[in-house]
DRENKE-654482 format. One record per residue (C-alpha): residue number from 1; residue in three letters; x, y, z. Coordinates in steps of 0.1 Angstrom, whole numbers, plus 5000, padded with zeros to 4 digits. Layout:
<pts>
+-----+---------+------+------+------+
| num | residuo |    X |    Y |    Z |
+-----+---------+------+------+------+
| NUM |     ALA |    X |    Y |    Z |
...
+-----+---------+------+------+------+
</pts>
This chain:
<pts>
+-----+---------+------+------+------+
| num | residuo |    X |    Y |    Z |
+-----+---------+------+------+------+
|   1 |     MET | 5000 | 5243 | 5125 |
|   2 |     ASN | 4981 | 5260 | 5156 |
|   3 |     VAL | 4958 | 5237 | 5169 |
|   4 |     ASN | 4929 | 5262 | 5174 |
|   5 |     ASN | 4934 | 5269 | 5135 |
|   6 |     LEU | 4930 | 5232 | 5131 |
|   7 |     ILE | 4897 | 5228 | 5153 |
|   8 |     LYS | 4883 | 5257 | 5135 |
|   9 |     ILE | 4887 | 5245 | 5101 |
|  10 |     GLU | 4874 | 5209 | 5110 |
|  11 |     LYS | 4839 | 5229 | 5124 |
|  12 |     LEU | 4834 | 5245 | 5095 |
|  13 |     ILE | 4842 | 5215 | 5069 |
|  14 |     ASN | 4821 | 5194 | 5092 |
|  15 |     SER | 4792 | 5220 | 5088 |
|  16 |     GLU | 4796 | 5220 | 5048 |
|  17 |     LEU | 4797 | 5181 | 5046 |
|  18 |     SER | 4781 | 5170 | 5081 |
|  19 |     SER | 4760 | 5142 | 5060 |
|  20 |     LYS | 4788 | 5131 | 5042 |
|  21 |     ILE | 4816 | 5128 | 5070 |
|  22 |     SER | 4812 | 5096 | 5092 |
|  23 |     ARG | 4840 | 5110 | 5120 |
|  24 |     SER | 4867 | 5133 | 5123 |
|  25 |     GLU | 4897 | 5138 | 5146 |
|  26 |     ILE | 4923 | 5156 | 5152 |
|  27 |     LYS | 4954 | 5138 | 5162 |
|  28 |     TYR | 4991 | 5143 | 5162 |
|  29 |     GLY | 4987 | 5174 | 5151 |
|  30 |     GLU | 4968 | 5162 | 5119 |
|  31 |     LEU | 4933 | 5163 | 5105 |
|  32 |     LEU | 4914 | 5134 | 5094 |
|  33 |     PHE | 4880 | 5130 | 5085 |
|  34 |     GLU | 4866 | 5093 | 5078 |
|  35 |     THR | 4839 | 5091 | 5048 |
|  36 |     SER | 4824 | 5063 | 5024 |
|  37 |     VAL | 4835 | 5047 | 4989 |
|  38 |     SER | 4803 | 5069 | 4974 |
|  39 |     GLU | 4810 | 5100 | 4990 |
|  40 |     ILE | 4853 | 5103 | 4983 |
|  41 |     VAL | 4846 | 5122 | 4952 |
|  42 |     SER | 4823 | 5144 | 4960 |
|  43 |     ILE | 4843 | 5157 | 4996 |
|  44 |     ILE | 4878 | 5160 | 4972 |
|  45 |     LYS | 4863 | 5179 | 4943 |
|  46 |     PHE | 4845 | 5205 | 4975 |
|  47 |     LEU | 4879 | 5205 | 4994 |
|  48 |     LYS | 4897 | 5212 | 4963 |
|  49 |     THR | 4873 | 5240 | 4949 |
|  50 |     ASP | 4861 | 5259 | 4980 |
|  51 |     GLU | 4875 | 5291 | 4984 |
|  52 |     ARG | 4880 | 5290 | 5020 |
|  53 |     PHE | 4901 | 5255 | 5019 |
|  54 |     LYS | 4918 | 5253 | 4987 |
|  55 |     PHE | 4933 | 5220 | 4989 |
|  56 |     LYS | 4946 | 5225 | 4955 |
|  57 |     GLN | 4975 | 5202 | 4955 |
|  58 |     LEU | 4972 | 5159 | 4963 |
|  59 |     ILE | 5003 | 5145 | 4983 |
|  60 |     ASP | 4995 | 5112 | 4985 |
|  61 |     ILE | 4973 | 5081 | 4984 |
|  62 |     ALA | 4980 | 5057 | 5007 |
|  63 |     ALA | 4964 | 5021 | 5009 |
|  64 |     ILE | 4963 | 4999 | 5043 |
|  65 |     ASP | 4955 | 4960 | 5043 |
|  66 |     TYR | 4936 | 4947 | 5073 |
|  67 |     PRO | 4931 | 4906 | 5063 |
|  68 |     ASN | 4913 | 4902 | 5095 |
|  69 |     ASN | 4888 | 4932 | 5088 |
|  70 |     ASP | 4852 | 4927 | 5071 |
|  71 |     LYS | 4862 | 4961 | 5054 |
|  72 |     ARG | 4899 | 4948 | 5045 |
|  73 |     PHE | 4913 | 4976 | 5025 |
|  74 |     GLU | 4914 | 5016 | 5038 |
|  75 |     LEU | 4925 | 5043 | 5016 |
|  76 |     VAL | 4940 | 5075 | 5028 |
|  77 |     TYR | 4938 | 5107 | 5006 |
|  78 |     LEU | 4965 | 5136 | 5016 |
|  79 |     LEU | 4954 | 5169 | 5005 |
|  80 |     LEU | 4975 | 5203 | 5007 |
|  81 |     SER | 4963 | 5237 | 5007 |
|  82 |     ILE | 4996 | 5256 | 5002 |
|  83 |     GLU | 4978 | 5290 | 5002 |
|  84 |     ASN | 4967 | 5286 | 5036 |
|  85 |     ASN | 4994 | 5261 | 5047 |
|  86 |     PHE | 4976 | 5231 | 5063 |
|  87 |     ARG | 4970 | 5194 | 5053 |
|  88 |     VAL | 4940 | 5171 | 5057 |
|  89 |     LYS | 4937 | 5135 | 5052 |
|  90 |     ILE | 4902 | 5115 | 5039 |
|  91 |     SER | 4899 | 5079 | 5048 |
|  92 |     ILE | 4879 | 5055 | 5034 |
|  93 |     LYS | 4873 | 5016 | 5042 |
|  94 |     PHE | 4859 | 4989 | 5019 |
|  95 |     GLU | 4855 | 4951 | 5012 |
|  96 |     THR | 4885 | 4930 | 4996 |
|  97 |     ASN | 4862 | 4933 | 4960 |
|  98 |     GLU | 4849 | 4969 | 4958 |
|  99 |     LYS | 4856 | 4991 | 4934 |
| 100 |     ILE | 4867 | 5029 | 4941 |
| 101 |     PRO | 4859 | 5059 | 4921 |
| 102 |     SER | 4889 | 5070 | 4907 |
| 103 |     ILE | 4898 | 5113 | 4911 |
| 104 |     THR | 4918 | 5116 | 4885 |
| 105 |     LYS | 4891 | 5140 | 4868 |
| 106 |     ILE | 4899 | 5162 | 4895 |
| 107 |     PHE | 4937 | 5152 | 4903 |
| 108 |     PRO | 4955 | 5142 | 4873 |
| 109 |     SER | 4983 | 5135 | 4892 |
| 110 |     ALA | 4960 | 5103 | 4909 |
| 111 |     ASN | 4968 | 5084 | 4878 |
| 112 |     TRP | 5000 | 5069 | 4890 |
| 113 |     MET | 4991 | 5070 | 4925 |
| 114 |     GLU | 4961 | 5047 | 4918 |
| 115 |     ARG | 4981 | 5024 | 4894 |
| 116 |     GLU | 5006 | 5017 | 4923 |
| 117 |     ILE | 4978 | 5010 | 4946 |
| 118 |     PHE | 4962 | 4989 | 4920 |
| 119 |     ASP | 4996 | 4969 | 4914 |
| 120 |     MET | 5008 | 4966 | 4949 |
| 121 |     TYR | 4974 | 4958 | 4966 |
| 122 |     GLY | 4953 | 4949 | 4937 |
| 123 |     ILE | 4926 | 4977 | 4946 |
| 124 |     LYS | 4906 | 4988 | 4910 |
| 125 |     PHE | 4894 | 5022 | 4907 |
| 126 |     LEU | 4863 | 5030 | 4887 |
| 127 |     ASN | 4868 | 5052 | 4856 |
| 128 |     HIS | 4905 | 5055 | 4859 |
| 129 |     PRO | 4922 | 5059 | 4821 |
| 130 |     ASP | 4948 | 5035 | 4823 |
| 131 |     LEU | 4944 | 5012 | 4850 |
| 132 |     ARG | 4977 | 4989 | 4844 |
| 133 |     ARG | 5006 | 4977 | 4864 |
| 134 |     ILE | 5034 | 5005 | 4872 |
| 135 |     LEU | 5059 | 4988 | 4893 |
| 136 |     THR | 5059 | 4955 | 4883 |
| 137 |     ASP | 5059 | 4933 | 4849 |
| 138 |     TYR | 5028 | 4927 | 4828 |
| 139 |     ASN | 5033 | 4887 | 4838 |
| 140 |     PHE | 5036 | 4896 | 4878 |
| 141 |     LYS | 5010 | 4872 | 4894 |
| 142 |     GLY | 4995 | 4886 | 4930 |
| 143 |     HIS | 4999 | 4919 | 4946 |
| 144 |     PRO | 5033 | 4923 | 4965 |
| 145 |     LEU | 5017 | 4945 | 4995 |
| 146 |     ARG | 4989 | 4922 | 5008 |
| 147 |     LYS | 4996 | 4906 | 5038 |
| 148 |     ASP | 4984 | 4873 | 5024 |
| 149 |     PHE | 5016 | 4877 | 4995 |
| 150 |     PRO | 5042 | 4852 | 4999 |
| 151 |     LEU | 5076 | 4866 | 5011 |
| 152 |     THR | 5094 | 4849 | 4983 |
| 153 |     GLY | 5064 | 4853 | 4953 |
| 154 |     PHE | 5048 | 4828 | 4934 |
| 155 |     ASN | 5073 | 4831 | 4899 |
| 156 |     GLU | 5112 | 4835 | 4897 |
| 157 |     VAL | 5123 | 4854 | 4869 |
| 158 |     ARG | 5157 | 4848 | 4852 |
| 159 |     TYR | 5174 | 4851 | 4816 |
| 160 |     SER | 5174 | 4814 | 4797 |
| 161 |     GLU | 5207 | 4812 | 4774 |
| 162 |     LYS | 5188 | 4783 | 4760 |
| 163 |     GLU | 5161 | 4798 | 4751 |
| 164 |     LYS | 5176 | 4833 | 4744 |
| 165 |     LYS | 5153 | 4851 | 4768 |
| 166 |     VAL | 5138 | 4862 | 4801 |
| 167 |     VAL | 5115 | 4829 | 4812 |
| 168 |     TYR | 5094 | 4827 | 4841 |
| 169 |     GLU | 5091 | 4797 | 4868 |
| 170 |     PRO | 5076 | 4787 | 4899 |
| 171 |     VAL | 5093 | 4795 | 4928 |
| 172 |     LYS | 5118 | 4767 | 4942 |
| 173 |     LEU | 5133 | 4765 | 4971 |
| 174 |     GLU | 5159 | 4741 | 4981 |
| 175 |     GLN | 5150 | 4726 | 5015 |
| 176 |     ASN | 5187 | 4729 | 5025 |
| 177 |     TYR | 5184 | 4766 | 5025 |
| 178 |     ARG | 5157 | 4761 | 5048 |
| 179 |     ASN | 5178 | 4747 | 5079 |
| 180 |     PHE | 5195 | 4771 | 5096 |
| 181 |     ASP | 5223 | 4766 | 5122 |
| 182 |     PHE | 5223 | 4796 | 5149 |
| 183 |     SER | 5251 | 4778 | 5169 |
| 184 |     SER | 5282 | 4800 | 5182 |
| 185 |     PRO | 5308 | 4802 | 5154 |
| 186 |     TRP | 5332 | 4801 | 5186 |
| 187 |     GLU | 5318 | 4763 | 5183 |
| 188 |     GLY | 5318 | 4755 | 5148 |
| 189 |     THR | 5287 | 4746 | 5130 |
| 190 |     LYS | 5273 | 4709 | 5138 |
| 191 |     TYR | 5275 | 4696 | 5099 |
| 192 |     LEU | 5312 | 4709 | 5100 |
| 193 |     LYS | 5313 | 4682 | 5137 |
| 194 |     GLU | 5291 | 4658 | 5119 |
| 195 |     VAL | 5315 | 4654 | 5092 |
| 196 |     LYS | 5346 | 4656 | 5114 |
| 197 |     GLU | 5334 | 4627 | 5136 |
| 198 |     SER | 5323 | 4606 | 5101 |
| 199 |     LYS | 5359 | 4609 | 5088 |
| 200 |     LYS | 5372 | 4599 | 5123 |
| 201 |     ASN | 5349 | 4569 | 5121 |
| 202 |     GLU | 5362 | 4562 | 5086 |
| 203 |     LYS | 5395 | 4560 | 5094 |
| 204 |     ASN | 5385 | 4537 | 5123 |
+-----+---------+------+------+------+
</pts>
């Protein structure tokens, strides 16, 4: 979109929502607004229903984890106006245990998006009609996209022939899998050299 058009839209939205928006900017040809958790529902409802903007399509809700920040999480709502052919992003930042108002009553498609964020990050949404896991199993522990989540996970899943069902067990890493040999393949690995030397010593 033309930058001048973006500037006009930015000014117009700021004039209508000046008390609700804490910051706005145009970056990389995209329009971004920052607001608070308490204002997110009213802003999104306004942008969807106002005939000048008609942001009637929710493209996505993206979550970001900043584990070292006081306000650890950030949500970014991406809206599209098909009739006017432009997009807008609305961002909120909040603390770990803070609950976010659901926008499913405004955009029913937010149902699965909010469930995915809950599953991956553990962020909870108030008044969501069905807030449960959507990508991981019901017995899954933790939230995979949190930056403090271990790469190996907490549990491993396997089928038990003995019990004839899927069982969950704590992750067990054998120590020999932790030892990596980065020697040149042309020189041969250290453990093979040690085996050869021990065999020579046995013969002698």
